N, C-alpha and C positions, 0 to 999 in steps of 0.2 A: 477322699469323699467323706463329710462331715452331717450331723446332725445340724437338719434345715430350722433357720427362726421364721420360714415362710408366712405359718398364720400365726404367727406374735403379732407382724409387722404391719399384720390383718383388723389387729382386734379394734384397732380405733372404727373400720367401715361398720364393725357388728354393734359397737355399743353406741355413735352415730354416727348412721347412712348419710351422703348427701341429698340435697335436694334433684340438685339435677346434676347429670354431669360437667355441662358448659359451667352452673355456675354454682360449686359447693358453697354450705354453708358450713362455716368452719367454727368450733368453740372456743372459747374465750382460755388463755393461758390459767396456766395454775392459778396466779397472780390478779385473775380476773374475779368478775362477783357473782358468776353461779356458783346456784345453791343445792346439795342434794341429800338426799336422806340416805341413811344408812343405817340397816337393820343392825347392825353388830355393836356402832359405835355412836349410834344417836344422828341428829341432822348434823352436816362438817359445812363448813364456807368454805371455800373455793378457797375466797380472800386467807382465810386464817390456813389453809393447808400447809403441812410444813412435805415437802417432797421426801421418803423413803432413804434412812440410807442402805448400806450396802448389806450392813452386817460383817461377821467374823469367822472365820472357819480355824479350830483346835485339830490337828487331824480329819473324820471326816465327821467331824462335829460342825454347823454351821449354827450358831447363832445370832437372829436379830432383834436388836430392843426393841427397835418403833413400833414393826407388830406384834414383839412376845412374845417369840416363840424358838423353838429348837428343833433343829432335823438332822438324823443320822443319814447321813447316803450312803453309798458303797463303799466299803475299805478299797484303798488301791486309785481309786478314780483317782481323774485331775483335776482341780482348780483351773480354769480357762484366765482367770487375771483378767481382769478392769480393762486394763492396754486394747487385748484381742478381743472384748467384748464389744468395743467400739468398733475395734476395725469390723470384726464381722457382722455385724449391725448392720454398718454403714453401705459395706458390702449389697449383702439382701435387700435393704432398700432402693440399691442402686439398681438389680437385677432384676427387684419387681414391678417399680418403679419408670421404666427405661422410657421413653422419649416425653410419658403421660403428663402433661403436667399438673395436669388433676391429683392423682395421684401419689405425682410425685408430693405438692401440696400438705394431700392427708397425712404424708406419712411425714413430714416434720414435723404437723401438728400435733401427731401419734406418737413423735419423739420427745416433745416435750408434756407428757402425760405419761411416759412411763421410764420406768424405770427397772433393769434387770440386776436383780439382787444375787443371784446364785447364777454359773452356770457350770457344771463338773460334765467330764468323759471316761465311757470307758478306760481309753488311751490318750496318753498326753497330743495335744493337738497340733496337727502337722503329720502325725504319725503314718506311717505306709501301707494303713487296711484300709478293706473297702466299705467300709464304712463303720463313724463311730457312736455307739447309741450315747446318748447323754440327758443328763439332768437339769429343765433352767425351769429357775422361780422369776418369774416376775412380780410388779406392781403396775395396775396402771388407774390415775387417778379417775375416778367413776363419780364423783358427786355432783358434774356438770348434769349429771342423768336423773331428774329427779324420780323416777319411776325403778329403777335400778334399784332393788334391797337386799337383793341376795345371789349366790352364787348359781343360780337358777336362774336369773334373770339375765344378768351375764351369757352365759354359758346359748341360755337360748335366742341370744339375741344373734350372738357370731354362729350360733348354727343353721341362723334364718340368713343373716347374711355370705355365707359357704355356697348354701341351696340358691340364693339369688345371684351370684355372681357364677355361676356354673363352669366353678372351677374344677381341674382335676383332682379330687377328693370326695374317695364314701364313705359315709357316714356308716362305722362298723355299730355305734353303743349310741342310740339317741341322749340327751340328757336324763342325767337321773343322779339324785341325792343318796349324798354318800357322807357318814359323819365319822369324822379323825379328829384325834384328842379333843376330844369336846365341838365341838365343830362342824355345822353343819356343813358341804360341799356338794358341788354340782361336778360328774363326771359325761363326758366325752370322748368315743375314740375315734377316730379317722385312720383311714388306708389311701394310700400314692401312687399309682405305678411310675417309679423314678426313673427305668427303662425294661424292656422286655424283660420278666422274667424275677424282675426285683422288687416289691412291695416296700415301702416305707411304712410303719402305725406310727400313732403320735396320738397321744391322749393326754385332755385337760384337764384340770384337780382346782375348779376357782373356786372360791371365797369372797366374802366385800366385810373389810374392816378396816376402819377409819376412813370409811368415803373411799378406799381404794380397792379393783377388785385384783386379790390375789390369787394368782395360775401357777398351779406348778406344773409342766409340760415335760410329758415324756415321750422322747422317739428314739425307733429300735429300726432293723428291716427284721427281729426275729420277736413274735410275739410274746412266747416263753419265759422272755428278756423283758418284755415289757413288763409283763404281769412282777414278772420281781421286784423290778423300778419300783413299779404301784407301791407295792408291798412295801416301801420306804417308809410310806406316809404313816402306815401304824407307829411311827418312834416319834411325831409330831408331839409336839409337848407347848402349848400356848397357858403363857403369865395366867390369864383373863379369859377364860374359856367359857364361851356362853352356858355352857353347863353347869351353873349351879351346885348343882351333888357332887358333880366331878372335881369342882374349884374348893370346894368347901375338905371334902375327902384330903387332898391334895394338905392344904392349911393343916388339916387337924394332924392325920398322921407321919406326914413325911419331913421328915427333918433332914437338911443335909450332914451325909457322914461327916463326921472330922477325921483330919488324915495325920500323921506323922510318921515323917521317913525318917529310921530308925540306922540305916545307915551312913557311914563316912559320908561325903558326896564328892572326896577328892575336886572340891573346890569348883565344883560342877553345877551350874543353874539349873536343879532341877523341878525349878516351880511350875512352868507347862506342863511336866513330864505327869508331874503326880496331878495336877489340874484336870490332864486330860480322861487320867487311871479313874480322877474319882467323878468324874462325870459319866461316864459306861457304865462302875458300879450303879451311880445313882439310878440310872437309867434303867435297867434291869431291875434294879430294885423296888421303882414303883413298880416293873409288871406282876411281881408277888408278892406283895404284902399282901398276910394272910388276915382273916376274917376278924380274927380275935384281934389284930390293930384297928383296924373299920370300925370296933364295937366299943373301943377305948380304952381297952388296953397297955399297957404302963411296961418302959422296961428301955434297959438300956444293953448292946450288945457290944464288944470289944472282939477284933479278930484280929489275925497276923499271918502275913504269909510274903513270900519269897517269890518276886521280876525275877527272871533271867535274863539275859542278856539281849536274847529272842522272843523279851517277850512272855514267854512261857511262862507258869507257876511252878515253882520250884519246893518249895513247902509248903501247906497249909492250901486254904485257909486255917487257921485252928482257933478256937472259941477261947479267949483268955479272961475272958468277962462274961461268964450267962448273963440272959435277962431273965431267968429261972421258967422261963417260956418256952419249952423248944418248940413252938413254933415261927418265934419270933427270930429265936435262932437260926433255924434254918433256911430264913426266907434270906438272912446279910449272909450267911455260908453261900446259899444257890447266888446270890445276885454278884458274889465274885468271883464262883465260878462260871458263869456266865458268859463275862465280859471277857475272861480269855481265851487266845492270847491279847496282850495286850500291845502297842508299840512296843519295837523293840529300844531297846538303854540308849541314850546317849551316846554316839561314837566315840567323845572325850573322854567321857568315865571308862577307865577301865579295869575295875572292878568285874568278877564274876555274874554279882546279881546284887538288890538291892531290897533290903525288910519295910515293908512299910505296916505299921496299926490302925486300924480303921472304928471309930465310933460310930453304932448306928443308934441313932435315939423314935423311938416309937411314942411318940403324943408323952412327953417332952421337952420341956424351952432348952435352946441350947445353951443354955450357960450347966447343964447337966453331962458336956463335952468336959467339962477341967473338973469334975468329980470321981 
């Protein structure tokens, strides 16, 4: 059994229901002339819209430059891959549409407007498990619906479509606004009895960005696990968040830590590994920036620490240069501690550990990395 895509492929019905079952009115393709309004990105012309890219993954960090966000999914979970995403989506659409030409036509339109950005599962796809909990991130063109301005509008339309369809889904949580990464989302929780005694829980968390409905879909048979999965949204970071104060704060006191690998590499390329470790530390650091830095206190902290083959920290972190403010020093130290353990070192590296030097800047320009 696998995490279902059932509700995702019905989203087109939620945002643009057909006028009649025998003669549905289909919205134009993304290359058409329809126009829409987007609270986060302003008016977007469908003719000018670009289709979102699928983004990239380094370890368990997903980055999407089109929407300008990063998202950290659970460590150890498996990326499904684009080819498998396409196949499973086609299978689900075929299962749902059956012999109904109207539903089939609607799903074909939905496919043109929908992009699966990410799909990760607790176990590798195809594993012999009773149910594979999953997180799927999708984008669906909403610019052709003029009245859809935010995630709440999107979820409410979806809510109405589910109720009207009399589908075997129970709404556990009516649409509720919630903020992640400075962006307002809307959340709705559902339950489906897959078989006697087995319930599937699904949570949708959606917003509108750049004329698209951006939706995170969480699916599990365990409510406790579902809540843990939803908690990963607290790792969301948007480059252009609507929360101007949070955005300005980020630009003011958070500079990317500079990093130097002090250990001979034995010819092994550590670029991706060091980049992943740096990103993990930066994310933790962003949560614990002290108030002193938010109020403009400047400082430069240099730390050193060793990472063992299994990703644990062997020695340190040690302060090699203090900022002169204990709170700034401690935030940098704590960011490293909280980020461990890191991923195991590359298999081809035969040394016992690597040593990193990391520079943290508070309210200082990047040229202070070299001073």
